[in-house]
N, C-alpha and C positions, 0 to 999 in steps of 0.2 A: 558552499558549506556554511551553515549557520554558526555564529559565535558561541562559546560557551556561555552558559547562564551565569548571572551574578548571584551572590548570596541572597539578595532580596528577591530574586526570581525563584529561589528554591523553595519559598514559603515560610521561611523563619520569621519568628516574632520580633519586633522592634529591639527588645532587651538584647537578643543574641547577635543582631545585626550591629548593634552599638559596640558590643563587646569585641567583635570580630574586627570592626573598624578601628578601635583603639589599640588592637594588637598589631595593626598595620597591614592586615590582609584584605584584599579586595576581590580576589577571584578564587573560586573554588578549584580544587584539583579535579581531574577526571573521576577519581574514586569518589569524591565528596559529592560530585554532580549526579552521579548514579545512586549512591547509597542514601543520601539524605531524603529525597523524595519517597523512596521505598520504605525506610523506616517510619517516616511520617504517616504513611498509609496503614502501618501497624502490621505489615508483613514480616515473616522471618526471613533472615538473611544468611547466606553462606558467602562469605567474602573471602577471595583470594587476591591478595595484594603483596607486593614487594614492600619493604621498609622505605620509609620516605614519601610514601603516597598520600599523606594526609589522613591515614586511617583513624586515629584517635578523634580528630575533630569530625570525622565522618559518622561516627555513632554518638560522640558526645553532645554535639549540638542538637540533633533530632530527640535524644533523650530528655535534654533539658527542656525543650520545647513542649513535649508531650506531658511533662511533669509540672509545667508552669501553673496550671489552674489548682494545684494542690499546695502550691507555696503559701507559708503563712508564718506569722510571727509569734505564735503561741509558744510559751515556754514549757508546755506539757510535752513529755516525751511521746505520749499516746497520739499527738497531733503530727508526729514525724516518723511514721514507720519506714522501714526500708521498702522502697518501691522499686528501685533499680539496683541490681547487684551486677558488679563487673568483676570477673576473676581474671588475674594475672599470674604468670608463672613464677615472676622473680619480684623482690621488693623493689628493685629500681623501676621496673616497668610500671608496678602499682604506684609508685610515687609520681612517676611521669604522668600517668593518666589522671590521677586525682589533682594535680596542678593544672591540668587542662580543664578539668571540670571547674574548678575554682575561677579559672580565668575567665571562661566564658559565661559562668552563672554569677558573675560578681554584682549584677544588677538586680538580682532577685533575692528572695528569702528562702530559697531552696538550700538545704544543708547537705554538706557532703563530708566524708573522711576517708582515711586510708588505713587499713590494719595489715600488718605484715609481721613475720617473725623476726628474731634477732634483737628485740628489745623487750623489756619487761611488759607483759600484758596489762599489768596494773596501771600503766600509763595511758593506756588506750581505753580502759573501761569507762571512765566518766564521760568521754565524748560520745562513745557508742550507746550508752545507756540513755544519754541525754536526747537522742533520737536524730537520726539522719535519713533524707530521703534517698540519697545516693551512697552506696557503700561500694568502695574498691577494696579488693582483699586478694591476698594469696590464700590458696585453698587450705593450707594446713592451719594457719592462723584463724581463719574464719570457723574452722570446726572447733578449734580452741575456745573461741568466744560462745559458739553454740553450746558447748559444754558448760560455760560458765553462766549461761542463760542471759547473757548480755545482748544477744542478737536473736531475733526471730524472723523467719522468712516467709511467713504465711500471707503477707500482703505484696510480695513481689510482683510486679507487672512486667518488668523488662529484665531479661537475664543475658549477660554478654559474657562469651568465652573468647578471650583474647589470646592470640598466639597459641592455638591449640595444639600445633605440632610441638611446640616446646614442652606443653604439658604433657603430652604423650612420652617424650624423650626422658623427662625427669620423674616418671612413674606416678603423676598425680591422677591418673585416671579413676582409680578406686575412690580417692577422696571426692573428686567431682561427681561421681555416682551417688556417693552418700549425701552430697549437697543437694544435688538434683531432686533426690527423694524427698527432701524436706520442703520444696518449692510447691506452688500451686500447680495443678495439672497443666500440661503441655498446652492444651487448647485455651487455657485461661491467661496465658502469659505471652509475651513476644520474645523470641530467642534470636539472638545474634551470634554467629560464630565466625571468627577470622583466623586465617591460617596462611603463612606464607607458602607452605607447600600442602599438597593433598595426596596422602598416602591411603593405602586401603584401610587402615586403622581409622584415620580421620573420617573417611567417609562413613564407616560404621557409627562412630560417635555422632556424627551429624545426623544419620538416620534416626537415632535414638533421641535426639535433642530438639530437631527442627520440624516444623509442620509446614509442609509444602513451601520450602523456601525459594526466594529468588537468588539465583547465583549471580554475583557480581564480581567480575575479573577486569582488571585494567592492564594485564600483562598475561602473556602465555604462562601456563602452569610451571612452576619449578624452574623459573629464569632469573637471572640477574638483571637489575636495572640497566638499561640500555645506556644510561649516562655513565657508567662506570667502565673506564678503560682497564682491561685485565692483561696482565702479563706474568711472566714467570722467569726466574733465574735458575740455571744448573748450578747448584752450589753444595758442597759437602757440609755436613752438619757442624764440623768442628770450626768452618769458616763463616757461618751464616752471620754471627755477632758482628764481626768485621765489616760485613756488607751492609748491615743495618746501620752501623755508625757512619760508613762512606755515603750511603744515600742520604741520610739526615744532614750531614755536614756539606756535601757538595751542592745540595739543592737549598740549603739554608732554611730548612722546615722547622716549624715551631710546634706542630700537632701531628704526631704520628701515632696511630693506634696499632699495636703490635699483637697478634694473637699467638698463644701457645696452647697445649693441650691440658697440662696439668698444674696444680696449685705450686707444686715444687719448682717446676720448670719456670712458672711466671716470676717467682720470687728470686730464682737464681739469676735469670736474664736481667732483671731490674737492677740487681746489685751489680752485675757485671757491667752493664751500660752506664751506671752511676760512676763506677771506677774509671770508666772510658772518658769521662767528663761531661756526659749528657744528663740533662735533668730529667729524671726518670722515676716513676713510681709503678706499683703493680696493684691490681684488684683481683680477688678471687674469693673463694668461698670461706677460706680461714680468716679473711679480714673482717673486722667489726663493721656494723653499718656506718659508724661515725667515720672510720678510717676510709671506707669506700666513698662516702659522699665528700670528704675532704679531698681526696685524690681526683674525683671527678670535677670538683669546683676548680681546682688548680689546672687541670688539663683544659677545661672550657675557657679558663682565663689565660691560657697559653703560658703559663708558668712551668708547665712540663713540656718538654720537647717530645717525650715518648711515654705512653701509657701501656704497660704490658698487661694483658687481660686474658682470662680463661672464657670459654664460651658463655658459661653460666653468668659470670659476673657481668659481662658485657651486655646481656641481653636487655633490649630497651634503651641502651645508651643512645643519647640524642645530641649530637654536637653539630652546630650549625657550620656550614662550609668546611667540613674536615677534609683536607686535602689528599691524605694517603692512609690506607690500611695495608698492612704488611701481615701475610701468613707466614710467620716464623716457622710453623709447623702445620702441615696440612691437617685438617680435620679427618677423622676416619669415616664419619658419616657425611656423605656428600651435600645434603640439604644444609648442614651447617655452614658450609663455605658461602652459600647465599645469604645466610643470615649475617655472617661476618662482613662481607664486602658491602652489604646494605648499610653499613654505618656511614658510608661516604656515597656521593652522587645523589643526595636526597632532594625530593621535591623539585626535580628538574635541574639541579645544579650539577656540573661535572665533577668527577672524582676519579680516583685510580686505585687500583688494588694489585699489589705485587705478592706473588707467591715464591718462597724460597724453598726449592725442591732437592732434596738429598735423593741418591740413587734408590734407597729403600722405600721412598715415599712416592715412586713413580706410579704404583698401582692405584694409590689414592687420587692422584692426578687424573689417571684414565677414567675413574668412576666419576669424577667431577665432571669431566668432559662429556660423558654419556648423559648425565643429568641435564647439563646445559645444552646438549645436541649441537655443541661446536668446539673446536679446538681453542686451547688457550696458547697465545704465542709464547715460545720459549726462546730466550737468547743468551748468549754469553755475555760476560761482564768485561767491559774494557775499563782500564786503568788500575785493576787489581789482579793479583796472581791467584786465581781461584781454580787452579787446575785440580781435577779430582784425583785423589790418591788412593781410591779403592775401586774396585770392580762393582758393577751394577749388582745389588743384591745382598752385598756384605754388610754386616751390622756395623753402625756407627758406634765407635768406642766411647765418644764423649756423652752418648745419650742414655746408655744402658742402665747402669746399676741402680742409681738414685730414682729414676722415673718407674723403672720396672718393679723395683721394690715398693713403690708407692702404689703402684697398680695391684701388685699382690696383695698389699694390705687392704686396698679398697675392696677386693673381691671377698675378703673375710669379714668385712664390716656388715653392719646390720642392713638388712634389705628395706626397700621402701615400705613405708606404712601401708598395711592392707586394709582389709575390710572389717577390722574390729570395731564393734559397736559400744563396748563398755570399758571402763577403767577402774582401777582402785581409786577410792576417793583421795583427793589432794592431801588431805590431813594424815593419810596414812603413809605417804611417801616419804623418804628420808630427805631432810632438808639440805644436807650437805652435798647432794648430788642433783644439780638442776638438769632438767630433762631438756634436750634439744627439741627445738620446734620442728614441726614436719618439713616445712620447707627448707630449713637448714640442713636436715638429713638428705633431702633430694639433692640440694645444691652440692653438698659435701661429697655424696656418693658419686655423683655425676662427674664433679671435677676430678676425684681420685681415680675413677675408672672410666675415662671417656671411651676407651675401645669397646665397652659393652653397654651402651645406654639401654635402659630399661623402659619399655620392652621391645623396642625396635632395634635391629641390628643392621648395619650397612650391608648392601648388596654387593660384597667386594669380590672383584674378579682376582683370581690367585696369580695371573700373569699379566703384564702390560700389553697394550695393543700390538698387533704384529709389526707395524710400522714405527712403533715408539722408539725402539732402539736406534733406528737409522735417523729418525728426524731429531731426536733429542739427545744423541749420544754424546758423552761428556767430552769427546774429543773435538766436537764441532766448533767451528769459529765464526760465529754471526754477531759480531759486534754491534750494539746499538747504543751509541753514546747518548742519543737523545733521551732515552729512558732514564738516564742517570741525571742529566742536566736539567731536564724540564719534563713536565707532565705531558704524555702522549695525548693527542686529540681523542675525544670520546668519540664512540660510535654514534652517528646521527640517530635522533630520537624520532621514532615513528609518530606520524601526525596524530594518531589516535591516543597516544599517551603523553604527548607534549603538553605542558601547562601553558596557559595563556601568557603571551610575551611581556605584557605591560605589568604584571602583578609583582609584588615584592614576595618574599619567601611564603610559601602557603602555610596556612594554619596547621600546627601540630605535625611536624615532620616525624610522625611515629611509625 
């Protein structure tokens, strides 16, 4: 079998090879080896890849290469029209992508910037109006700029839709269709769509966007990375917090990412763990952008032992060598499980994901296993008294009122922004009532009401699998002390997805 190609063999210009080498990367990931030549050829791409596969560099490097002839030092905005548009579902992911573009493009005069909600648009206007060749944006804020006439899309040559499945979940599709209508005709531009999962809705979107695309996949669809060791513990809801503390302390962990379903639940758990003596913070849709970035910075620097996050807030979060992800509450949409555990085990490194499963969550675990097409090992906990106090299917008393009330409020809140094409002039609006940005509305609605993501709903089974009660019964005694004391070995990586052994971490663990 021939060895994987080097970056030089992929046909990239010296400017990009130099930037990649300075970043410490020597060998492309399997996805990069496949995607970069296809994008350089000018073909449309439908990419299916798990997180941690080097996706961002997989499209950023060839985009920079193709735009290099148009780089110039002119101060005129007219000489710097938007030629590549990259849409991302959240501000965190948009920031991450644009940072990658700047890293790889630092030896050229190509301009780039990132626009997203949560900050005053006036801060972004001077940069955007000054001209940029590469624009990274969240859909809502991009439409705000279009209405301000600070951005025109008539010269876009390359259009990238990143994490399309999350765009769907957050209700962004109407906004994306409005943006697509402002772009040059499909045949006159190159289109790249990336998604971790491929649902029927994503396929329909791809059909409307892509022109005879090349399908690129580095793993079986709707699967978790093979480098992530997955397990679960049977534990009642009211005892989960004690188990999190036990795991963190007995293993001496400094970085644990803990997922919950709601903003209220994230804040509450963070406060409780802080009282237990663990350095903890939370990120969710109600946090300001500055607060989110500060929490992420502290977590990356290992100044936080636990970061509690909702699905929306953690989207695009990139932590090198994150040892453990804990699903404090299982997601109601099975595909979200894949996104969550993809925060660890990135770019060939090993990682671990633990799910804490209350009796009423068993049906969600069953749906996740159906998606993965394999069971998740479930074990009892040794060293703690975690005997279940309730029969299967009974409501957990500690979870109900606050979170349920939040969900009810969420259902009555404003629906995702639709297809409106006109608004009252800004001068007519009341200055005392600032308007939330579109992406802020999506993030808030999704975090408040994750049980009913728009427009897609989980294909939930009303009953657990027939053998689940016997296999996972709360009276079972299958202690696995190794799971608490050290990381279990990861499943061997198939040869066709394993990265080259001699390389450092791959570019852009996106």
